N, C-alpha and C positions, 0 to 999 in steps of 0.2 A: 172513335172508340168501337163502332160497329165493325170496321175493317180489322181492327186489332182482335176482336172476338172471333171473326171469321178465320183469320190466320191461325189463331190459337186452336180452334176446334179442328181445323184441317191437320195441324201438327199432331193433335191427339188421335185423330183418325188414322194417320199414317204410321204412327209409332206405338200405338197401343191396340188392344183388342176391344176397347170401349166402343160400342156401336154408335155411330152417328148416322141415323137413318131417317127416312121419311121426309117430312117437311123441313126438319132441321138440316138434313143433308142437302136438300134442294136450295135452302137459303145460303148455306156455306158455299156450295158450288165447287168447281175445280177448274184450274188452268195451270199450265206449267209455271206461269208467273206467280200465281197465288201460292203454289207449293214452294217455290223458291223463296218467297217472302216469309213463309211459315218457318223457315230455318231459324229465324230470330227467336222463336218460341220453344225451341228444343229444351232449354233449361227449365222453362215453365212446365213442360211435360214431365221433366225429372222431378219437379216439386210434387206433382200429382202422384207419380210412381213411388217416390220416397215417402210420401204421406201414407200411402196404403201399406207399404212395408213397415213403417213405424207403428201404424195402428195394429197390425197383426202381431208385431213383437210385443207391444205394450199389453195387448189383451192376453196373450199366452203367458207373459210374465206375471200377470195378475192372477190367472186361473191355476197355473201349475204350482205345485209345492216348491218351497224355497230350498232347492238343492244345488249341488255343484253343477249338475248337468242342465239346469233350467235355462241358462243363457244360450247354451248350445242348441237345445231343442227349439227355442224361440227363434234363434238365428236361422236354423234350417227352414222353418215354416215361413218366416218373413221373406227369405230368398225365393222359396217356391211361389209365394204370392206375387212377387215382382216379375218372375219369369212368366207366370200365367198371364199377368196383366199386359206384358209387352209381347207375348207370343214367342219369347226367346229370340227376338230379332237380333239383338246385339251379340248374344252368345253364339248364334249361328254365324254371324260375321267373323267372330273370333276364330271359330273352328275352321272356316274356309280359308282365312288368311294363314293360319298355322299350317294347314295342309299345303297351301301354295308355296309359302316361303320355306317350309321344311322339305317338301318333296320335289320342288322345281329348281333345277340348277341354273336355268336361264330365265330371263324376264318373261319371254313368251310362254315357256312351259309353266311358270308360276301362275300367270294370269289364266292359262287354260285350266289348270287344276282348280283354281278358285271359282271358276264358273261351274264346275262339276258339283251337283247337289249331294253326291255321296260323301259320307264321312270317312276320312282316312285315319291312319294311325296318329299322325301328328295333330290332327284336329281333335281326336278323342282325348289325347293326352292333355292338350291345352285346355279343353273344356273342363275336364275333371279337375285339373290342378287349379284353374281359375275359380271354380265353384268351391273347392276346398279352401283356398286362400280366403275367399270372401266370407264363408261361414266361420272359419277359425278366427279371423280378425274381428268379426262381429261378436263372436262369443267372448273374446278377450275384452272388448269394449263394454260388454254387458256384465262382466264379472270383476273388472279391475277395481282395486281399492284406491282410495284417495280422491274419489269423485266429490265435488263440492257438496256440502251438507244440504244445500237447497235443492239439489237434484237427486240425492240419494234416496230420500223417502218421499213418496208421493202416492196419490190414490192408485195409480197403475204401476208405478215403479219403472225403472229402466229408462228414465227420460234422457239420460246422457246419450245412450245409443240411438234413441229415437231421433234426437236432433242430428246426430252424426249420420244416420241413414238419410234423412231428409236433405241435409246439406250435400252429402256425397253424391246422391243421385242428381242433384241440380248442377253442381260444379262439373261433374263428369260428362254432362251433356252440353256444356258450354265450351270446354276446351277443344273438343274435336272439330269445332267450326274453324279453328285455325288451320286444320289440315286442308279444308276447302280453300282457305285464303292463300296458303303458301305453296300448295302443290297442284299440278295440273291433273285433270281427270283422265284416267286411262282405261276406264271400264268400257263395256260394250254399249255404245250409245243407242243402238237399235233396240236392245232388249231390256236395258236396265231401268227399273222403276225409279231409281234415285238420280237419274241423269239431270232432271230439272234442278235438284238440290245442289248438284255438284258443279253445275255450269259456272256459277259465280256467286259471290256473297258481297253485298254492298257494305259500305262503311256504316250506314245507318242500321242495317240488320245486325251487324257485328256488335255495334254499340248497344242495341236493345237486348241482344242475347247476354252480354256481360252485365247489363243492368239487372236482369233476372238473377244472375250469379251473385252480384254484389248485394242485392237485397236479401238473398238467402243468408249470405255470410254475415251481414249486419244484424239480422235477427238472431242468428246462431251465436254471435259474439255477446249477446245479452245474457246468455246462459253458460257458454263455454269460455275457457281462457283464450284470449286472442292469440297467444303464442302457439297454442295447440292448433288453431286454425291456420296460422301462417305456415307451420311445419307441414300440415296436411296438404295445403294448396301447393307448397313448394315441391313436395314429392310427386304430386299429380302433374305439375308442370314439367318436372324432370322426366317423368315417364312419357309425356307427350313428345318432348324433344327427342328422346331416344327412338320413339316410333317414327317420327318425322324423318330422322336420319335413315332408319331401316327402309321405310317406304321409298325414299329418294334413291337409295343405293340399289335396292332390288327391283323396284317397279318403275322408277322414274316418274312416280305420280301416285295416285290413290284411286280406289274404287269404293263403292258403297260399303263393302265388307270391311274396308280399312276404317271407316267411321265407327262401325260397331266395335271393332277391335280397340280403337282408341277410347271409346266409352268404357268398356270393361276394364282395361288396364288402368285408366285414370281413376276409376272408382275404387279399385283395389288399392292403388297407391295412396289415395286419400285416406282410406281406413288405416292403412299401414302407418301413415304419418301421424294420425291421431293416436294410435296405439303406442308408437315410439315416443311421442311427446309426453305421454302420461307416465 
């Protein structure tokens, strides 16, 4: 159990801006092996990030007047909260991959562009469109009619979208681990901070990661229609398959930025699946 906690705290330290310092950081420690093992807890980090986003949405939904634009405003601010919490790590990966695949005609040129920290036209377009998709879909989920009566009225309101946020952030951090499993790492091993994560992922770690996801889906199914969750997970899985094909064709593997891209695309696909199923 102590090892479980250490791995989880290291995952939080690596993928969020939550400070793990002082004696706690000394106790957690660091090694490439420990960081590799922490990959199993990425969906658990998603639970935390999704919970923060859901709390911000619920709070604003309770404080703002009941208007047509309330779900949109709440969606914007909950997205801001999650970006601040993660430091925009996954969004940055999405922009880098879009620049590389959009501006590089060869594998070598694409990888070279992805290493450049500057934001290009393709990255800017991908980032803006991804954020617009996310906010718009969350606004739809927050304003759609036909939500079960048990969720429609509550002390804070907006419980359907809160559960959707929490589950979406969890599942979208589990699926990208299949990228590590199925594709070789082609990033710069000498400078990449994610190299220990990308080296390999064991069957046990993969099983633990999907246990996090299944636990979130099981809890969500107590409040949401199971068919809605099935459609949402199916679209997220299809989005991942499409990305796997693109990464294989263009890069013959993946980098750390590809993992961030997979998280963002799978999260958007999950929300789209929920919206379509409603």
